N, C-alpha and C positions, 0 to 999 in steps of 0.2 A: 705799696707792696705788689699790687697787680702789675705795675709797669716793670718792676724788677723781675718778676716771674716770666713775663713775656720776653724780656731780653734774654734770660737764661734759656728759655725754650728755643729762641731763634738761634742762639749760639750752638746749642746741642744739635739742632736740626742742621745747621750749616756744616758742623764737623762731621756728622753722620753722612750727610750728602757727599761731602768731599771724599770720605773714606770709601763710600760705595762707588762713586764715579771712578775714582782712581783704581779701586780694586777691579772693577769690571773692564776698564780700559786696558789694564795690564794682563787680563786673563785671555789666554789663547783660545780657550773653549768658548768664551763669550764672543770673541772676535769672529770665530768660525760661524757661530750661531747668527751673528749680525750679517755676515756676508751671505750666508745661505738664505736668510730671511729677505735680504735686499734683492737677491737674484729671483726668488720666488715671486716677489711683488712685481718686479720688472716683467717676468714671464706672464703673470696674470694680466698685467696692464696691456701687454702686446696682444694677448689672446682676446681681451675685451675690445681692443681697437679693431682687430680682424673681424670679430663677430658683428660689431657695429657697422663696419663696411659691408659685410655680407648682407645684413638685414637691409641696409640702405639700398644696395643693388637689387635685392628682391622686391622691395617696395617700388623702386623705379620700374622694374619689369612688369609688375602687376599693374601699375598705373598705365604704362604704355599699352598693355594688353587690354585693359579696361577701355581706354580711349579708342583703340582700333575696333573693339567690339561695339562700342557705342556708336561709332561712325558708320557701321555697316547697315 
């Protein structure tokens, strides 16, 4: 009996998943949301890369300044 219930649960889950996926993929509103979200993530990723580079440059400058101070 438990095996049959598990099978029915999987079938219902599969059908619900298909309906949800198809419904969202055909929704213009969801597609706009997905595109906006993707662009925001790309923008945030670019900003993070720029900040990492800025920090790396600052650390390099501080290191150079420290070395020149230490050698005086």
